[in-house]
Residue frames as a rotation matrix with the C-alpha (Angstrom) as fourth column:
MET 1
-0.624 -0.674 0.395 -2.98
0.781 -0.537 0.319 0.21
-0.003 0.508 0.862 -7.45
VAL 2
0.038 0.714 0.699 -6.19
0.529 -0.608 0.592 2.23
0.848 0.347 -0.401 -7.48
TYR 3
0.809 0.248 -0.532 -5.82
0.587 -0.318 0.745 3.13
0.016 -0.915 -0.403 -3.80
PHE 4
-0.151 -0.942 -0.300 -2.30
0.798 -0.295 0.525 4.36
-0.583 -0.160 0.797 -4.43
ALA 5
-0.622 0.001 0.783 -3.45
0.640 -0.576 0.509 6.49
0.452 0.818 0.357 -7.37
TYR 6
0.477 0.873 0.101 -6.32
0.565 -0.392 0.726 7.77
0.673 -0.289 -0.681 -5.21
ASN 7
0.541 -0.344 -0.768 -3.92
0.723 -0.277 0.633 8.80
-0.430 -0.897 0.099 -2.41
LEU 8
-0.582 -0.804 0.124 -1.67
0.742 -0.461 0.487 10.62
-0.334 0.375 0.865 -4.87
ALA 9
-0.261 0.566 0.782 -4.64
0.675 -0.473 0.567 12.42
0.690 0.676 -0.258 -6.42
PHE 10
0.762 0.646 0.045 -5.56
0.386 -0.509 0.769 13.93
0.520 -0.569 -0.637 -3.07
HIS 11
0.670 -0.608 -0.425 -2.00
0.343 -0.253 0.904 14.74
-0.658 -0.752 0.039 -1.96
ASP 12
0.967 -0.209 0.143 -0.40
0.038 -0.437 -0.898 17.08
0.251 0.875 -0.415 -4.52
HIS 13
0.489 -0.830 0.270 2.75
-0.872 -0.455 0.181 17.68
-0.028 -0.324 -0.946 -2.47
VAL 14
0.151 -0.391 0.908 3.43
-0.255 0.872 0.418 13.94
-0.955 -0.295 0.031 -2.23
GLN 15
0.731 0.202 0.652 2.77
0.516 0.461 -0.722 13.41
-0.446 0.864 0.233 -5.93
SER 16
0.907 -0.421 0.023 5.07
-0.325 -0.732 -0.598 16.32
0.268 0.535 -0.801 -6.89
LYS 17
0.221 -0.853 0.473 7.89
-0.871 0.045 0.489 14.98
-0.438 -0.520 -0.733 -4.72
LEU 18
0.229 -0.054 0.972 7.42
0.109 0.994 0.029 11.52
-0.967 0.099 0.234 -6.19
GLN 19
0.934 0.130 0.332 7.42
0.341 -0.058 -0.938 12.87
-0.103 0.990 -0.099 -9.76
ALA 20
0.647 -0.762 0.008 10.68
-0.757 -0.644 -0.111 14.71
0.090 0.066 -0.994 -9.03
GLU 21
0.018 -0.632 0.775 12.25
-0.545 0.643 0.538 11.44
-0.838 -0.432 -0.333 -7.83
ILE 22
0.468 0.244 0.850 11.03
0.469 0.746 -0.472 9.63
-0.749 0.620 0.234 -10.95
ASP 23
0.993 -0.115 -0.014 12.22
-0.080 -0.597 -0.798 12.43
0.083 0.794 -0.602 -13.26
GLU 24
0.332 -0.926 0.178 15.68
-0.902 -0.256 0.349 12.24
-0.277 -0.276 -0.920 -11.68
ALA 25
0.021 -0.279 0.960 15.80
-0.085 0.956 0.280 8.46
-0.996 -0.088 -0.004 -12.21
TYR 26
0.793 0.302 0.530 14.83
0.490 0.201 -0.848 8.90
-0.363 0.932 0.011 -15.88
PHE 27
0.839 -0.529 -0.131 17.53
-0.540 -0.774 -0.331 11.54
0.073 0.348 -0.935 -16.27
LYS 28
0.071 -0.840 0.538 20.14
-0.716 0.333 0.614 9.14
-0.695 -0.429 -0.577 -14.83
CYS 29
0.023 0.018 1.000 19.08
0.375 0.927 -0.025 6.54
-0.927 0.375 0.014 -17.42
GLY 30
-0.893 -0.450 0.019 19.42
0.208 -0.374 0.904 9.01
-0.400 0.811 0.427 -20.29
GLY 31
-0.487 0.779 -0.396 15.68
-0.713 -0.616 -0.335 9.65
-0.505 0.119 0.855 -20.56
SER 32
-0.624 0.206 -0.754 14.92
-0.578 0.528 0.622 6.35
0.526 0.824 -0.210 -22.31
GLY 33
0.498 0.790 -0.358 13.28
-0.245 0.524 0.816 4.56
0.832 -0.318 0.454 -19.38
ILE 34
0.211 -0.372 0.904 13.92
-0.977 -0.042 0.211 3.31
-0.041 -0.927 -0.372 -15.89
ASP 35
-0.208 -0.338 -0.918 15.84
-0.390 0.889 -0.239 0.06
0.897 0.308 -0.317 -15.60
PHE 36
0.453 0.427 -0.783 15.40
0.388 0.696 0.604 -2.57
0.803 -0.577 0.150 -12.88
GLY 37
-0.353 -0.700 -0.621 18.12
0.892 -0.052 -0.449 -1.08
0.282 -0.712 0.643 -10.67
GLU 38
-0.896 0.023 0.443 16.72
-0.044 -0.998 -0.038 2.42
0.441 -0.054 0.896 -10.90
VAL 39
0.048 0.995 0.085 13.13
-0.323 -0.065 0.944 1.41
0.945 -0.072 0.318 -10.15
ASN 40
0.460 0.079 -0.884 14.28
0.669 0.625 0.404 -0.43
0.584 -0.777 0.235 -7.04
GLY 41
-0.590 -0.749 -0.303 16.23
0.785 -0.444 -0.433 2.65
0.190 -0.493 0.849 -5.97
LEU 42
-0.360 0.555 0.750 13.15
-0.071 -0.818 0.571 4.89
0.930 0.152 0.334 -5.90
GLU 43
-0.866 -0.124 -0.485 12.99
0.432 0.302 -0.850 5.20
0.252 -0.945 -0.208 -2.12
TYR 44
-0.784 0.619 -0.054 10.16
-0.495 -0.674 -0.549 7.72
-0.376 -0.403 0.834 -1.91
LEU 45
-0.202 0.695 -0.690 8.08
-0.761 0.332 0.557 5.53
0.616 0.638 0.462 -4.22
ASP 46
-0.529 -0.053 -0.847 8.58
0.317 0.913 -0.255 2.66
0.787 -0.404 -0.466 -1.75
LEU 47
-0.964 0.157 -0.213 7.43
0.151 -0.336 -0.930 4.85
-0.218 -0.929 0.300 1.15
CYS 48
-0.547 0.789 -0.279 4.34
-0.827 -0.560 0.039 5.98
-0.126 0.252 0.960 -0.76
ILE 49
-0.196 0.455 -0.869 3.36
-0.433 0.755 0.493 2.45
0.880 0.473 0.049 -1.81
ASN 50
-0.686 -0.122 -0.717 3.84
0.481 0.664 -0.573 1.08
0.546 -0.738 -0.397 1.72
GLU 51
-0.915 0.377 -0.141 1.82
-0.131 -0.612 -0.780 3.90
-0.380 -0.696 0.609 3.26
SER 52
-0.345 0.820 -0.456 -0.97
-0.911 -0.177 0.371 3.41
0.224 0.544 0.809 0.76
LEU 53
-0.262 0.186 -0.947 -1.00
-0.051 0.977 0.206 -0.33
0.964 0.102 -0.247 1.47
ARG 54
-0.926 -0.077 -0.369 -1.19
0.360 0.116 -0.926 0.47
0.114 -0.990 -0.080 5.18
ILE 55
-0.725 0.677 -0.122 -4.19
-0.546 -0.675 -0.496 2.79
-0.419 -0.293 0.859 4.92
TYR 56
0.373 0.846 -0.381 -6.07
-0.910 0.254 -0.327 0.73
-0.180 0.468 0.865 2.34
SER 57
-0.550 -0.586 0.595 -4.87
-0.533 0.795 0.290 -2.79
-0.643 -0.158 -0.749 3.02
PRO 58
-0.516 0.352 -0.781 -5.84
-0.761 0.230 0.606 -5.04
0.393 0.907 0.149 0.10
VAL 59
-0.257 0.401 -0.879 -6.85
0.307 0.897 0.319 -7.80
0.916 -0.188 -0.354 2.52
SER 60
0.204 0.440 0.875 -8.99
-0.613 -0.640 0.464 -6.97
0.764 -0.630 0.139 5.54
ARG 61
0.471 -0.038 0.881 -8.21
-0.794 0.416 0.443 -10.14
-0.383 -0.908 0.166 7.46
ILE 62
-0.356 -0.601 -0.716 -6.10
-0.727 0.659 -0.192 -13.27
0.587 0.452 -0.672 7.37
MET 63
0.601 0.630 0.492 -7.57
-0.796 0.529 0.295 -16.60
-0.074 -0.569 0.819 8.39
ARG 64
-0.469 -0.720 -0.511 -5.70
-0.657 0.671 -0.343 -19.72
0.590 0.175 -0.788 9.42
CYS 65
0.744 0.651 -0.152 -6.88
-0.428 0.639 0.640 -23.06
0.513 -0.411 0.754 10.76
ALA 66
0.100 -0.712 0.695 -4.89
-0.964 0.103 0.245 -24.44
-0.246 -0.695 -0.676 13.68
SER 67
0.160 -0.119 -0.980 -3.27
-0.587 0.787 -0.191 -27.70
0.794 0.606 0.056 12.57
ASN 68
-0.348 -0.268 -0.898 -2.52
0.563 0.707 -0.429 -28.70
0.750 -0.655 -0.095 16.19
ASP 69
0.803 0.461 -0.378 -3.56
0.565 -0.387 0.728 -27.69
0.189 -0.799 -0.571 19.68
VAL 70
-0.283 -0.899 0.334 -1.47
0.648 -0.436 -0.624 -24.66
0.707 0.040 0.706 20.60
ILE 71
0.515 0.358 -0.779 -1.21
0.816 -0.483 0.317 -22.17
-0.263 -0.799 -0.541 23.46
VAL 72
-0.215 -0.504 0.837 -0.54
0.666 -0.702 -0.252 -18.54
0.714 0.503 0.486 22.52
ASN 73
-0.680 -0.143 0.719 -0.01
-0.308 -0.834 -0.458 -16.05
0.665 -0.533 0.523 25.35
GLY 74
-0.901 0.270 0.340 -1.91
-0.261 0.290 -0.921 -18.36
-0.347 -0.918 -0.191 27.72
LEU 75
0.086 0.966 -0.244 -4.85
-0.856 -0.053 -0.514 -18.85
-0.509 0.253 0.823 25.33
LYS 76
-0.547 -0.228 0.805 -5.49
0.059 0.949 0.309 -22.42
-0.835 0.216 -0.506 24.20
ILE 77
-0.002 0.491 -0.871 -6.39
-0.962 -0.238 -0.131 -22.73
-0.271 0.838 0.473 20.53
PRO 78
0.147 0.117 0.982 -7.66
-0.158 0.983 -0.094 -26.25
-0.976 -0.142 0.163 19.77
LYS 79
-0.847 -0.437 0.303 -6.81
0.139 0.368 0.919 -28.13
-0.514 0.821 -0.251 16.60
ARG 80
-0.553 0.566 0.611 -9.09
0.808 0.188 0.558 -27.25
0.201 0.802 -0.562 13.62
VAL 81
0.350 0.632 -0.691 -10.22
0.702 -0.666 -0.254 -23.91
-0.621 -0.396 -0.676 15.11
MET 82
0.268 -0.180 0.946 -10.23
0.809 -0.492 -0.323 -21.01
0.524 0.852 0.014 12.65
VAL 83
-0.020 -0.376 -0.926 -8.12
0.730 -0.639 0.244 -18.04
-0.683 -0.671 0.287 13.80
ILE 84
0.500 0.261 0.826 -8.86
0.786 -0.538 -0.306 -14.68
0.364 0.802 -0.474 12.20
ALA 85
-0.340 -0.658 -0.672 -6.41
0.770 -0.605 0.204 -11.76
-0.541 -0.448 0.712 12.34
PRO 86
0.722 0.689 0.064 -8.00
0.618 -0.601 -0.507 -8.38
-0.311 0.405 -0.860 11.45
THR 87
-0.220 -0.969 0.115 -4.95
0.920 -0.166 0.355 -7.12
-0.325 0.184 0.928 9.56
GLY 88
-0.187 0.214 0.959 -6.78
0.630 -0.723 0.284 -4.23
0.754 0.657 0.000 7.87
ALA 89
0.830 0.549 0.100 -8.04
0.245 -0.520 0.818 -2.92
0.501 -0.654 -0.567 11.21
LEU 90
0.510 -0.721 -0.469 -4.57
0.727 0.070 0.683 -3.17
-0.460 -0.689 0.560 12.77
CYS 91
-0.339 -0.690 0.640 -3.17
0.931 -0.346 0.120 -1.00
0.139 0.636 0.759 9.97
VAL 92
-0.291 0.300 0.909 -5.45
0.140 -0.926 0.350 1.90
0.947 0.229 0.228 10.92
ASP 93
0.448 0.413 -0.793 -5.72
0.800 0.210 0.562 1.41
0.399 -0.886 -0.236 14.68
PRO 94
0.569 -0.202 0.797 -5.20
-0.179 -0.976 -0.120 4.80
0.803 -0.074 -0.592 16.42
ASP 95
0.900 -0.292 0.325 -3.59
-0.292 0.152 0.944 3.00
-0.325 -0.944 0.051 19.37
LEU 96
0.436 -0.744 0.507 -0.88
0.647 0.651 0.398 1.72
-0.626 0.154 0.765 17.01
TRP 97
-0.310 -0.469 0.827 -0.50
0.922 -0.359 0.142 4.57
0.230 0.807 0.544 14.49
ASP 98
-0.522 0.076 -0.849 -0.44
0.320 -0.906 -0.277 8.33
-0.791 -0.417 0.449 14.92
ASP 99
-0.057 0.593 -0.803 -3.27
-0.661 -0.625 -0.415 9.90
-0.748 0.507 0.428 12.86
PRO 100
-0.406 -0.288 0.867 -3.81
0.114 0.926 0.361 6.57
-0.907 0.245 -0.343 11.06
MET 101
0.409 0.645 0.645 -6.06
0.721 0.205 -0.662 7.74
-0.559 0.736 -0.382 8.22
SER 102
0.725 -0.265 -0.636 -3.67
-0.443 -0.887 -0.134 10.49
-0.528 0.379 -0.760 7.09
PHE 103
0.865 -0.436 0.247 -1.43
0.474 0.552 -0.686 9.70
0.162 0.711 0.684 4.11
LYS 104
0.709 -0.701 0.077 2.09
-0.666 -0.630 0.401 10.31
-0.232 -0.336 -0.913 5.46
PRO 105
0.817 -0.360 -0.451 4.64
-0.054 0.730 -0.681 8.31
0.574 0.581 0.577 3.43
GLU 106
-0.057 -0.931 0.360 7.55
-0.606 -0.254 -0.754 9.34
0.793 -0.261 -0.550 5.68
ARG 107
0.308 0.213 0.927 6.13
-0.927 0.286 0.242 7.25
-0.214 -0.934 0.285 8.53
MET 108
0.978 0.102 0.184 7.11
-0.058 0.972 -0.229 4.17
-0.202 0.213 0.956 6.51
SER 109
0.483 -0.860 -0.164 10.80
-0.754 -0.313 -0.578 5.11
0.446 0.402 -0.800 6.31
ASP 110
-0.630 -0.664 0.402 11.60
-0.776 0.548 -0.312 2.33
-0.013 -0.509 -0.861 8.76
VAL 111
0.332 0.885 -0.325 9.08
-0.883 0.413 0.223 -0.21
0.331 0.213 0.919 7.46
LYS 112
-0.049 -0.420 -0.906 11.43
-0.040 0.907 -0.419 -3.07
0.998 0.016 -0.061 8.37
ASP 113
-0.947 -0.313 0.073 11.12
-0.056 -0.063 -0.996 -1.90
0.316 -0.948 0.042 12.00
VAL 114
-0.214 0.945 0.248 7.31
-0.955 -0.255 0.148 -1.98
0.203 -0.205 0.957 11.93
ASN 115
-0.520 0.096 0.849 5.92
-0.436 0.825 -0.360 -5.01
-0.735 -0.557 -0.387 13.76
SER 116
-0.905 0.102 -0.414 4.94
-0.357 0.349 0.866 -7.51
0.232 0.932 -0.279 11.05
VAL 117
-0.618 0.770 -0.158 1.85
0.764 0.542 -0.349 -8.47
-0.183 -0.337 -0.924 13.05
ILE 118
-0.082 0.560 -0.824 0.60
0.246 -0.790 -0.561 -4.87
-0.966 -0.249 -0.073 12.74
TYR 119
0.249 0.086 -0.965 1.55
-0.788 -0.561 -0.253 -4.26
-0.563 0.823 -0.072 9.10
GLN 120
-0.646 -0.432 0.629 1.21
-0.013 0.830 0.558 -7.18
-0.763 0.352 -0.542 6.72
PRO 121
0.027 0.717 -0.696 -0.58
-0.807 -0.395 -0.438 -6.19
-0.589 0.574 0.568 3.52
PHE 122
0.075 -0.050 -0.996 0.65
-0.812 0.576 -0.090 -9.42
0.579 0.816 0.003 1.89
GLY 123
0.924 0.230 -0.306 0.51
-0.007 0.810 0.586 -11.64
0.383 -0.539 0.750 4.95
ASP 124
0.216 -0.877 0.428 3.54
-0.967 -0.254 -0.034 -12.81
0.138 -0.407 -0.903 6.91
GLY 125
0.018 -0.316 0.949 5.56
-0.586 0.766 0.266 -15.90
-0.810 -0.560 -0.171 7.64
PRO 126
-0.752 -0.434 0.496 5.66
0.041 0.720 0.693 -19.05
-0.658 0.541 -0.524 5.52
ARG 127
-0.113 0.789 0.604 2.25
0.921 0.312 -0.233 -18.29
-0.372 0.530 -0.762 3.96
LYS 128
-0.173 -0.040 -0.984 3.12
-0.091 -0.994 0.056 -14.77
-0.981 0.100 0.169 2.89
CYS 129
0.822 0.544 -0.169 1.88
-0.167 -0.053 -0.985 -13.98
-0.545 0.837 0.048 -0.62
VAL 130
0.147 -0.800 0.582 4.26
0.684 0.507 0.524 -15.57
-0.714 0.322 0.622 -3.10
GLY 131
0.257 0.026 0.966 3.58
0.902 -0.366 -0.230 -12.72
0.347 0.930 -0.118 -5.53
LEU 132
0.666 0.041 -0.745 4.67
0.534 -0.723 0.438 -9.99
-0.520 -0.690 -0.503 -3.09
LYS 133
-0.276 -0.880 -0.386 7.89
0.249 -0.454 0.856 -8.98
-0.928 0.140 0.345 -4.84
PHE 134
-0.673 0.090 0.734 6.31
0.739 0.063 0.671 -9.21
0.014 0.994 -0.109 -8.29
ALA 135
0.394 0.916 0.067 3.30
0.902 -0.400 0.164 -7.12
0.177 -0.004 -0.984 -7.22
LEU 136
0.526 -0.271 -0.806 5.52
0.337 -0.804 0.490 -4.41
-0.781 -0.530 -0.331 -5.73
LEU 137
-0.617 -0.784 0.068 7.78
0.328 -0.177 0.928 -4.36
-0.716 0.595 0.366 -8.79
GLU 138
-0.355 0.593 0.722 4.74
0.912 0.049 0.408 -4.15
0.206 0.804 -0.558 -11.06
MET 139
0.687 0.626 -0.368 3.42
0.707 -0.694 0.140 -1.17
-0.168 -0.357 -0.919 -9.08
LYS 140
0.125 -0.738 -0.663 6.78
0.220 -0.631 0.744 0.58
-0.967 -0.239 0.084 -9.18
ILE 141
-0.789 -0.414 0.454 7.16
0.494 0.011 0.869 0.15
-0.365 0.910 0.196 -12.93
ALA 142
-0.024 0.875 0.484 3.54
0.963 -0.110 0.247 1.14
0.270 0.472 -0.840 -13.62
PHE 143
0.801 0.387 -0.456 3.64
0.533 -0.807 0.253 4.27
-0.270 -0.446 -0.853 -11.48
GLY 144
-0.175 -0.922 -0.346 7.16
0.325 -0.386 0.864 5.13
-0.929 0.039 0.367 -12.60
THR 145
-0.741 -0.027 0.671 5.82
0.671 -0.008 0.741 5.19
-0.014 1.000 0.024 -16.15
ILE 146
0.239 0.949 0.207 2.47
0.914 -0.292 0.283 6.86
0.329 0.122 -0.937 -15.39
LEU 147
0.694 0.074 -0.716 3.83
0.513 -0.749 0.419 9.63
-0.505 -0.659 -0.558 -13.15
ARG 148
-0.493 -0.870 0.007 6.56
0.550 -0.305 0.777 10.45
-0.674 0.388 0.629 -15.64
LYS 149
-0.826 0.193 0.529 3.87
0.475 -0.267 0.838 11.44
0.303 0.944 0.129 -18.15
TYR 150
0.007 0.958 0.288 0.78
0.287 -0.278 0.917 12.29
0.958 0.076 -0.277 -16.10
THR 151
-0.923 -0.038 0.382 -0.45
-0.345 -0.357 -0.868 13.99
0.169 -0.933 0.317 -12.95
ILE 152
-0.516 0.751 -0.412 -3.32
0.635 0.658 0.405 12.22
0.575 -0.053 -0.817 -11.20
ASN 153
-0.878 0.333 0.344 -6.24
-0.454 -0.807 -0.378 14.32
0.152 -0.488 0.860 -9.97
PRO 154
-0.646 0.730 0.224 -9.59
0.377 0.561 -0.737 13.41
-0.664 -0.392 -0.637 -8.46
ALA 155
-0.795 0.491 0.356 -12.50
0.273 -0.235 0.933 13.61
0.542 0.839 0.053 -10.90
GLU 156
-0.487 0.719 0.496 -15.83
-0.803 -0.592 0.068 15.15
0.342 -0.365 0.866 -10.04
GLY 157
0.552 0.828 -0.099 -17.78
-0.672 0.512 0.534 12.93
0.493 -0.229 0.839 -7.68
THR 158
-0.044 -0.628 -0.777 -14.79
0.232 0.750 -0.620 11.11
0.972 -0.207 0.112 -6.25
PRO 159
0.881 0.414 -0.227 -15.21
0.294 -0.105 0.950 10.78
0.369 -0.904 -0.214 -2.48
LYS 160
0.306 -0.774 0.553 -12.71
-0.674 -0.587 -0.449 12.65
0.673 -0.235 -0.702 -0.34
PRO 161
-0.381 -0.537 -0.753 -10.39
0.182 0.755 -0.630 10.68
0.907 -0.377 -0.190 1.98
PRO 162
-0.754 -0.525 0.395 -10.77
-0.462 0.851 0.250 8.54
-0.467 0.006 -0.884 3.92
LEU 163
-0.467 0.554 -0.689 -12.57
-0.616 0.356 0.703 6.06
0.635 0.753 0.175 1.68
GLU 164
0.102 0.547 0.831 -15.28
-0.839 0.496 -0.223 3.88
-0.534 -0.674 0.510 3.11
LEU 165
-0.660 -0.475 -0.582 -14.46
-0.714 0.636 0.291 0.26
0.232 0.608 -0.760 2.27
LYS 166
0.706 0.706 -0.052 -16.42
-0.682 0.699 0.216 -2.95
0.189 -0.117 0.975 1.89
ASN 167
-0.364 -0.869 0.334 -14.52
-0.924 0.382 -0.015 -5.72
-0.114 -0.314 -0.942 3.60
PHE 168
0.886 0.442 -0.138 -14.90
-0.458 0.882 -0.115 -9.18
0.071 0.165 0.984 2.19
ARG 169
0.685 -0.723 0.096 -11.90
0.685 0.683 0.254 -11.36
-0.249 -0.108 0.963 1.45
THR 170
-0.556 -0.775 0.302 -10.36
0.823 -0.563 0.071 -8.33
0.115 0.288 0.951 -0.26
THR 171
-0.248 0.451 -0.857 -11.29
0.415 -0.750 -0.515 -4.69
-0.875 -0.484 -0.002 0.20
SER 172
-0.480 0.144 0.865 -13.17
0.808 -0.313 0.500 -2.53
0.342 0.939 0.034 -2.27
PRO 173
-0.995 0.088 -0.053 -14.50
-0.061 -0.923 -0.381 1.03
-0.082 -0.376 0.923 -2.03
VAL 174
-0.286 0.958 -0.003 -18.18
0.559 0.164 -0.813 1.61
-0.778 -0.234 -0.582 -1.27
GLU 175
0.701 0.472 -0.535 -18.26
-0.097 -0.680 -0.727 4.51
-0.707 0.561 -0.431 -3.76
ASP 176
0.728 -0.417 0.544 -16.63
0.677 0.317 -0.664 4.58
0.104 0.852 0.513 -7.19
ILE 177
0.129 -0.778 -0.615 -13.20
0.270 -0.569 0.777 6.12
-0.954 -0.266 0.137 -7.49
ARG 178
0.779 0.095 0.619 -12.86
0.626 -0.171 -0.761 8.35
0.034 0.981 -0.193 -10.55
LEU 179
0.171 -0.820 -0.546 -9.52
0.347 -0.468 0.813 9.87
-0.922 -0.328 0.205 -11.38
CYS 180
0.996 0.039 -0.081 -8.21
-0.055 -0.446 -0.893 12.15
-0.071 0.894 -0.442 -14.13
PHE 181
0.196 -0.966 0.167 -4.79
0.741 0.257 0.621 11.63
-0.643 0.002 0.766 -15.68
THR 182
0.947 0.136 -0.290 -3.59
-0.022 -0.876 -0.482 15.00
-0.319 0.463 -0.827 -16.93
PRO 183
0.536 -0.802 0.262 -0.55
0.723 0.276 -0.634 15.11
0.436 0.529 0.728 -19.23
ARG 184
0.378 -0.522 -0.764 2.40
0.589 -0.501 0.634 16.84
-0.714 -0.690 0.118 -17.59
THR 185
0.968 -0.061 0.242 3.83
0.153 -0.621 -0.769 19.88
0.197 0.781 -0.592 -19.26
């Protein structure tokens, strides 16, 4: 969630468009809050979250151990060999994405058409993260609430994009991210 907030802080036009979408959803619900149906209908929010997950993938790589000997594209992978897929690197590969480190939510408008080998912030296949839908819903509700009341801005000392990341099992920024949440008027 911090990477998403960071991206919004440095992209005012995206944040403004997203706040307009959220305001409209609140208006449709009578101003009391966004219900489950409304939060799932926030299409621009989906694009923004997916693009943020692409640029700053929460997991830098996925590892699997071959349970049997297998041949993939002519390459023999013996049983018990560890296979590592650099999913974070694939998400920002300039051969696969135009201007990969730029935050452009519209590029994710056809996310279902994006090759799942290239974009898999929660893994893919039978071992995909079981919390995927919950995590996305949690982000939508959290940011739907936050952006209704606040505008996110970078604080003094926050590094400008792109962030340099430490890649272990999960990613984390090398430098601290400091953000300001300013009440909307």
